[in-house]
N, C-alpha and C positions, 0 to 999 in steps of 0.2 A: 498237585504236588507242591506248587508254590504256596498255596493257602496253608498246607500242613506245616511247611517250613516257617512261614510267617507266624503261625500260632505258636510253634515251639519257641521261636525267638522271643515272643512276647512274655514268656515266663522268666527270662533272664535279663538282669539289669544292664549288662554290657551292650545290649542292643537298643537301649533307650536313646531317644533322640537328644535328650537333655545332657548326655554325657555320662561319665563313669569315673569314680574315684577309687583310690587304693583303700584297702581295709584300714579302719581306724585303729592306730596303734594304742590309743588310750583305752580301747576295749580289749583287743586281743592280747596285748602284752600283760596286763594284770591277770587275765584269765589263764594265760600260758604259765605265768609264775605260780598261780594257785594250783594248776594241774600238776606241775612238776613237784611242788611241795607235797601235794596229795599222793602222788606216786611214791615219793620218798617215805611219807608217813605210813602209808598202807603197807609197804615192805617192812617198815620198822615195827609196826604194831601186829602184823599177822605172821611174822616169821615162826614164832613158837606155837602159835595157834595152828598154823598149817602143818607143822611137824607133829602136833598132837592129833589133829583130826584126820590127816591123810598120809602122813609120813613124808610129805613134800613141803619143805619150809617156804617154797615159792608158789604154792598152789593158789592162794588168794591173790597174790601179787599178779600172777599171770592172768587170772580171770579179770582182775581190775584193768590191767593193761589192754586186754582184748576189748573190753567194753569202751575204753577210752578211744581205741581205734575206730570202733563202730560210731561212737559219738563224733569223732573227728570227721568221718565221712559225711554225716548229716550236717554238721556245722559248716563244712566247706560247700556242700551242695546248697544249703539255704542261704549262705552268704552271697551266692551268685544270683539270687532271685530278684526279679523286678517287683515293683509295688503291685503290678497286675498279678504276677505269679503268687505273691504272698496272699493276696485277697482270694485267689482261687483255692487256696489251701483250707479256707474256713470250713466249707462243707465236708470234704473228706476227713479232715482232722476231727470234726465234731462227731460224725457218724462212726468212725472207727473207734474213737475213745469211748463213746456210749455203748457200743456193741461189746467192747472189751469189759466194760464195767458190769454189764448184765451177765456176760459169760462166766464171771467169777462164781455165780450161783448155779452153774451147770455141773451136775455130778461128773466127776472124772476130769474136769477142766479146772475148776476152782480148787485152790490149795489153801489149807488152813494151817496156820502157824501161831502158836501161843494163844489160841482161842480166837484169832482174827482171820477172817476170810478176805484177804486183800490181794492174793496173788493168783496168777493165771498160768497154768502149765500148757504150753504148746510144743509138744515134742521135747527136744532138749532144752528149750527156752523156758525160763520162768520170768514172767513180766508182772509189773505192778501197775495196773490200769489207772490208779489215781494220779500217777505221774503224767501219764498221757492226757488225762482229763484236765489237769491244771494248765498245761500248755494249750490245749484245744480251747478251753474257756477264755483264755486271753485273746486268742484270735477271734472267737465268736463274739465276745463282748465288744472288742474294738470295731468289728464290722457293724454290729447291731446298734451300738450307741452312736457311732459316727453318722448313721443314717437318720438319727432322731435328734440331731444337734439343736434344731430350732424348738424342740418340744421338751428339752431336758428340765426346764424350770417347773414344768407341771409334774406333780407326783404321779398322777395316773398314767401319763404318757411317757414319763422319763425314768424315774427311779424304780417305780413299781414293776414294770416289765423286766428290768434287770434282776430284781429279786425273784420274780417268777421263773426266770431261766435258771438261776443258781440254786434256788431253794430245794427243788426235788433232787438235784444232784447231791447237795449237801446232806440230805436225809439218807440217801443211799450210802454215802460214805460213812455216816454215823452208824448205820446198821452193820457195817463190815466188822468191827468198828475201826474207823480211821479218824480220830479226833483231830490230829495234827493237820491232815490235808483239808478237813472241813474248816478249821480256823484259817488256813492259808487261802483257800478260795474265797472265803468271806472277806478277808482283808483286801485281797486283790479287787474284789467287786467294789468295795467302798472307795478304794483309791481311784479306780477307773470311772466310777460314777461322779466323783468329785471333780476329776479332771475334765469329764465330758460336760460339766456345767450344772449338775444337780444341786438343788438348794441344800444348804447346810442343815436347815431345820428339818427337812425331809429325811436327810441321812441320819440326823440325831435321833429322831423318833424311831426310824427303822433300826438304827444301831442299838437302841435300848431294847427293842424287841428281840433282836438277834442275840444280844447278851443274855437276855432272860432264857432263851431257848438253849444256848450253849451252857449257861450256868446250870439249868435243870439237867442237861445231859451229863455235865461234869459230876453232879452229885447223885445221878440216878444209878450209876454202876459203882460197886464197892471198890473196884481197882482204881477208878478215876477219883473217888473220894480219898483213897489212900495217897494218890499223887498230890492232891491239894493239901492235905494235912502234912505230908512229907515235905512239900515245898516250904511250908511255913516254918518248920523246925525239923530238918532231917536228922539232927543229932539224937532226938528222942528215940528214933527207931534206926539207929546207925547200923545195926546188924540185921535189919529187916528191910522194910520198904525204902528206907532212906540210905541204904548201903551205896547205891550207885552215885547219888549226889554227894555223899560224904567223901567217897573215893575221888570224885572229880575235884572237890575242894582240896583234898590232900595233894593231888597232882599239881594244881595251880599254886598252892602254897609252897610246895617243894621247889618249884621253878624260880621263884623270886623274880628279880629284875632281869637276869640274863640267862636263866635256865641251867639245868644240870649237864647239858651237852647232848648232842644227837646220839641216840642209842643208849644213853645212860639212864633214862627214866625207868622207874620201877613199876608204875601203875599199870603199864601195858602187860605186865607179867601175871595176867589173870586176876589182878586186884580190881581193876576198873572194867565192868561189863561194857561191851560195845565200844571199846577204846578205838576200834578201827572204823567205826561207822558214826553213829549219832554223837559220840563223845570224843571224837578225834581232836577237837579243839582243845580239850583238857590236856592231851598229850603234847600238843604244840606248846601250850603254856608251860608244861613241866620241863620240856627239853630245850625250849628256846626262850622261856621266861616271858615277862610282861612285854619286853621289846619285840619278841617274835610274834606274840599275839597281836600287838599293836600293828605290826606290819601286815598281818593277815586282814585285820579290820580296815587298814588304810587301802589295801588293794580292792576290797569290796566297795569302799567309798568312792574310789576312782571310777569303777564300773557304774555305780549309782549316779554320780554327778554327770558322767559322760552320757549315760542313757537319758537322763533328764534334759540335758542340753540338746540332744538329737530330737527329743519330743518337742521341746520349746521352739526349735528352729524349723520344724517340719510344717509346711503349710497345709498338707493333706490331713483331714480329720482322722481317717482310718490309720494312716501311718503314725500320726502323733500319739493316738491312743494305744496303738500296738506297741510303740516304743515304751510308753509308760507302763503298760502291763508286763512286758518282758523284763524291764528293769526291776519292777516290783517283785516279780517272780523270783529273780535271782537274789536281789539285795535284802528283801524282807525275810525270805527264808533263812538267809545267812544270819540276819539279826535275831530271829527267833531261836535258831539253833544255839548261837553263842549266848543268848540270854538264859537259855535252859542250863547250859554248862556252868555258868557262873552263879546260878541259883536265883535269877531275877524273876523267872516265871516257871510254872510247873512243867514237867516233862511232856513233850509233845510227840516225840518219835519222828522228827524231821531231820534228814541228813544235812550236812553242811555242803552246799554246792561246790563242785570241783575238787573237794578234798576228801569227803567221806567215801569209804568203800561202798559200792552199790552197783546195781545193774541199770534198771530203768531210769533211776534218778539222775545218774551222771550223763546218760545218753540224752535225756530230755533237757538237762541244763545246757549241754553243748549245742543242742538244736536251737534252744532259745537264744543263745549267744549268736549263733549263725544268722538267725532272723534279724537280730539287733544290728549285726554287722552289715546286713543287706540294707537296712534303713539308713545306717551311717554312710553308706556309699552313694546314696542318692544325692546328686551334686547340685548344680547351679540353679535348681528350681527354687532355692531358698532366697 
């Protein structure tokens, strides 16, 4: 019985001999502000959508709130984990996420929407396995690369095994197709490999190869080709493939410096597609202006810099790489989403962490934050 209690205690940080600290306010306060703004914007952008689709103007808001509550549970749970507990999550997270990724192709379980097979129906739940895969890969790569720290300068023993881990998963995601998640896990891989000590020349060669593959995939499908040409000049097809991006520009332009005011935006009134999910940042820009958009970016920057500081101060290789990966998962996805909304890169289909309406995405973002909070609570070992 005593051994069982000791094992259970080893999962949680408050029982570590080195001590325990309070949750880092520089992490949870910006995230809390983004979550509250997200709740407000989801209510704002889905009121009439809910009324039209279900007759209940609060339908989507209530769903979003329920998912945040689930995410809050996982965030609080993971924030209590010790480093030992976080490392023990590597195997179950990897196995569960890969099984879910395969289950998407099982008849009756996989769900197809808009020609993409990305979702998994388990009873009343609809899950997006790619969101679980992104989080699991961060844990897996942190564990794998930290064990090869002394061999990272060798391409055959350092960077190459990392590509062999991520490559097959990226191909499965491309087949769904989920180009955005493929780009995301590729970027995270490069960031973590560089942090782990891989040679820049090795990453450069591998990066060129990855860009060739992604470039081929981008032009192999007609709809992806449309996204590329639309990105270059959306006004040419403003009533067709460029409609969403043009409406995003209109929203941002209407907002000006200080915005038209909360609730006074027009683009959410069925002009801007996905105004509550992938393009919610455009509505923030319309209603709160450049100032509001800058505040959102600043909040993500605080999370980015704090996460990098935790990684820099952490003496344990696994913990340091995990902090880098989790920070990249949150901040780089935010950067990609906002870049899409303002027309800097082609549409990727990635939600804005903590703000966008969503199920698996917001739960996984909060779980990632919880793990990062756990790393930030590791005290005087630094």
